C-alpha positions as CSV (number, residue, x, y, z in Angstrom):
1,M,37.0,1.4,66.5
2,A,35.2,2.2,63.3
3,A,35.6,0.0,60.3
4,G,38.2,1.1,57.9
5,F,40.2,3.0,60.4
6,D,43.1,2.0,62.5
7,Q,45.2,4.1,64.9
8,T,47.2,5.7,62.1
9,G,44.3,6.8,59.9
10,P,42.1,5.5,57.1
11,R,43.2,2.5,55.2
12,R,44.1,3.0,51.6
13,K,43.8,0.5,49.0
14,R,47.1,0.0,47.2
15,K,47.0,-0.3,43.5
16,K,49.0,-3.1,42.0
17,R,51.9,-1.8,40.1
18,Q,51.4,-2.4,36.5
19,S,54.3,-3.7,34.5
20,R,55.4,-1.5,31.7
21,K,55.5,-2.8,28.2
22,P,58.9,-2.9,26.8
23,K,59.5,-0.2,24.2
24,D,59.3,-1.3,20.6
25,R,62.7,-1.2,19.1
26,A,63.2,1.1,16.1
27,L,62.3,-0.6,12.8
28,T,65.2,-1.4,10.6
29,R,65.2,0.1,7.1
30,S,64.3,-3.3,5.6
31,E,61.3,-3.8,8.0
32,N,60.1,-0.3,7.3
33,M,60.3,-0.7,3.5
34,S,58.5,-4.1,3.7
35,R,55.5,-2.4,5.1
36,I,55.1,0.0,2.1
37,R,52.4,-1.4,-0.1
38,G,52.1,-1.3,-3.9
39,K,48.3,-1.7,-4.0
40,D,45.4,-0.3,-2.1
41,T,47.4,2.6,-0.7
42,R,45.6,5.5,1.1
43,P,45.9,7.9,-1.9
44,E,44.7,5.2,-4.3
45,M,41.7,4.4,-2.1
46,M,40.8,8.1,-1.9
47,V,40.9,8.3,-5.7
48,R,38.8,5.1,-6.1
49,H,36.3,6.4,-3.6
50,A,36.0,9.8,-5.4
51,F,35.6,8.2,-8.8
52,W,33.0,5.7,-7.5
53,E,31.0,8.4,-5.8
54,A,31.0,10.3,-9.1
55,G,29.5,7.3,-10.9
56,L,32.6,6.2,-12.6
57,R,33.1,2.4,-12.8
58,Y,36.5,0.9,-13.3
59,R,38.6,-2.3,-13.1
60,L,41.5,-2.6,-10.7
61,H,45.2,-3.5,-11.5
62,D,44.7,-5.1,-14.9
63,K,47.8,-7.3,-15.3
64,R,47.3,-7.6,-19.1
65,L,48.4,-3.9,-19.4
66,P,51.9,-2.6,-19.0
67,G,52.6,-1.1,-15.6
68,N,49.6,-2.8,-14.0
69,P,47.5,0.5,-13.8
70,D,45.7,1.3,-10.6
71,L,42.4,2.0,-12.4
72,V,41.3,0.9,-15.9
73,F,38.4,2.3,-17.8
74,P,38.1,-0.2,-20.8
75,G,35.2,1.7,-22.5
76,R,37.2,4.9,-22.5
77,R,40.5,3.2,-23.2
78,T,41.9,5.2,-20.3
79,V,44.1,4.1,-17.4
80,V,44.8,6.0,-14.2
81,F,48.0,5.7,-12.2
82,V,48.1,7.1,-8.6
83,H,51.7,7.9,-8.1
84,G,53.4,8.4,-4.8
85,C,55.3,11.7,-4.8
86,F,58.5,10.1,-3.4
87,W,58.7,6.9,-5.4
88,H,57.9,8.5,-8.7
89,C,59.9,11.7,-8.2
90,H,57.2,14.4,-8.3
91,E,59.4,17.4,-9.0
92,G,58.6,20.6,-7.0
93,C,56.6,18.7,-4.5
94,S,57.3,18.9,-0.8
95,N,56.8,15.1,-0.4
96,F,59.7,14.4,-2.7
97,R,63.3,14.7,-1.6
98,I,66.2,12.3,-1.9
99,P,67.2,10.8,1.4
100,K,70.3,12.1,3.1
101,T,71.8,8.6,3.6
102,R,73.0,6.7,0.6
103,T,72.0,9.5,-1.8
104,E,73.8,7.9,-4.8
105,W,71.9,4.6,-4.4
106,W,68.5,6.4,-3.9
107,A,69.1,8.7,-6.8
108,A,69.8,5.8,-9.1
109,K,66.8,3.8,-7.8
110,L,64.4,6.7,-8.2
111,E,65.8,7.4,-11.7
112,R,65.1,3.8,-12.7
113,N,61.5,4.3,-11.4
114,K,61.2,7.4,-13.6
115,A,62.6,5.6,-16.6
116,R,60.2,2.6,-16.0
117,D,57.3,5.1,-15.8
118,A,58.2,6.7,-19.1
119,D,58.6,3.3,-20.7
120,V,55.1,2.2,-19.5
121,L,53.6,5.4,-20.7
122,A,55.1,4.9,-24.1
123,Q,53.9,1.3,-24.3
124,L,50.3,2.3,-23.3
125,D,50.3,5.2,-25.7
126,G,51.5,2.8,-28.5
127,M,48.6,0.5,-27.6
128,G,46.1,3.4,-28.0
129,W,45.4,4.0,-24.3
130,D,45.1,7.4,-22.7
131,V,47.1,7.7,-19.4
132,V,46.1,9.9,-16.5
133,V,48.6,10.3,-13.6
134,I,47.2,11.5,-10.2
135,W,49.9,12.4,-7.7
136,E,49.7,11.6,-4.0
137,C,49.8,15.3,-3.0
138,E,46.7,15.9,-5.2
139,T,44.7,13.4,-3.2
140,A,45.3,15.2,0.1
141,D,42.8,18.0,-0.8
142,P,39.2,16.6,-1.3
143,K,38.3,19.7,-3.3
144,R,41.2,19.2,-5.7
145,L,40.2,15.5,-6.0
146,A,36.6,16.5,-6.8
147,V,37.9,18.9,-9.6
148,L,40.1,16.0,-11.0
149,T,37.1,13.7,-11.0
150,E,34.9,16.3,-12.8
151,E,37.6,16.9,-15.4
152,F,37.8,13.2,-16.0
153,K,34.1,13.0,-16.5
154,L,34.0,16.0,-18.8
155,N,36.8,14.6,-21.0
156,R,34.8,11.5,-21.5
157,N,31.7,13.4,-22.4
158,A,33.6,15.6,-24.9
159,S,35.2,12.7,-26.6
160,S,32.1,10.4,-26.7
161,R,29.7,12.9,-28.3
162,P,28.7,11.8,-31.8
163,T,30.1,14.0,-34.5
164,R,27.5,15.9,-36.5
165,N,27.8,16.4,-40.2
166,A,27.8,20.0,-41.3
167,T,25.6,19.1,-44.3
168,R,22.5,17.1,-44.1
């Protein structure tokens, strides 16, 4: 007989049966919420990357300022907040809607976030800082982000030009 054959036909190698991984259980609300970060989020990183490529230099998360702004431009006295559309209630945005479960609790929580944002804005304004808010949905489109970056650069150039006297 030829090697590899017996009376019933060619020998087949049997694959070992691989054990399946058990399915991950669904995350509880608490576990899911604990994974949401406050710093270095994807939208924030996109804004930082766009500003850095445009030659804008900044400081991160200055704890000396109210609200712990995402980007701080001390020379311009300007701060930038990158707000998530859900957490900061971006009205009219498809990323914002109040969850269908525990709507009263969520509405109250998100209203407190809006009130805190308004308070921080007022404090920074009182300290003489300009505030720029960039929404999460604006960071999704690279072209829109480039336009925001250019507008930011132009605002600095317009405000930092030396004033000329009309009479010499």
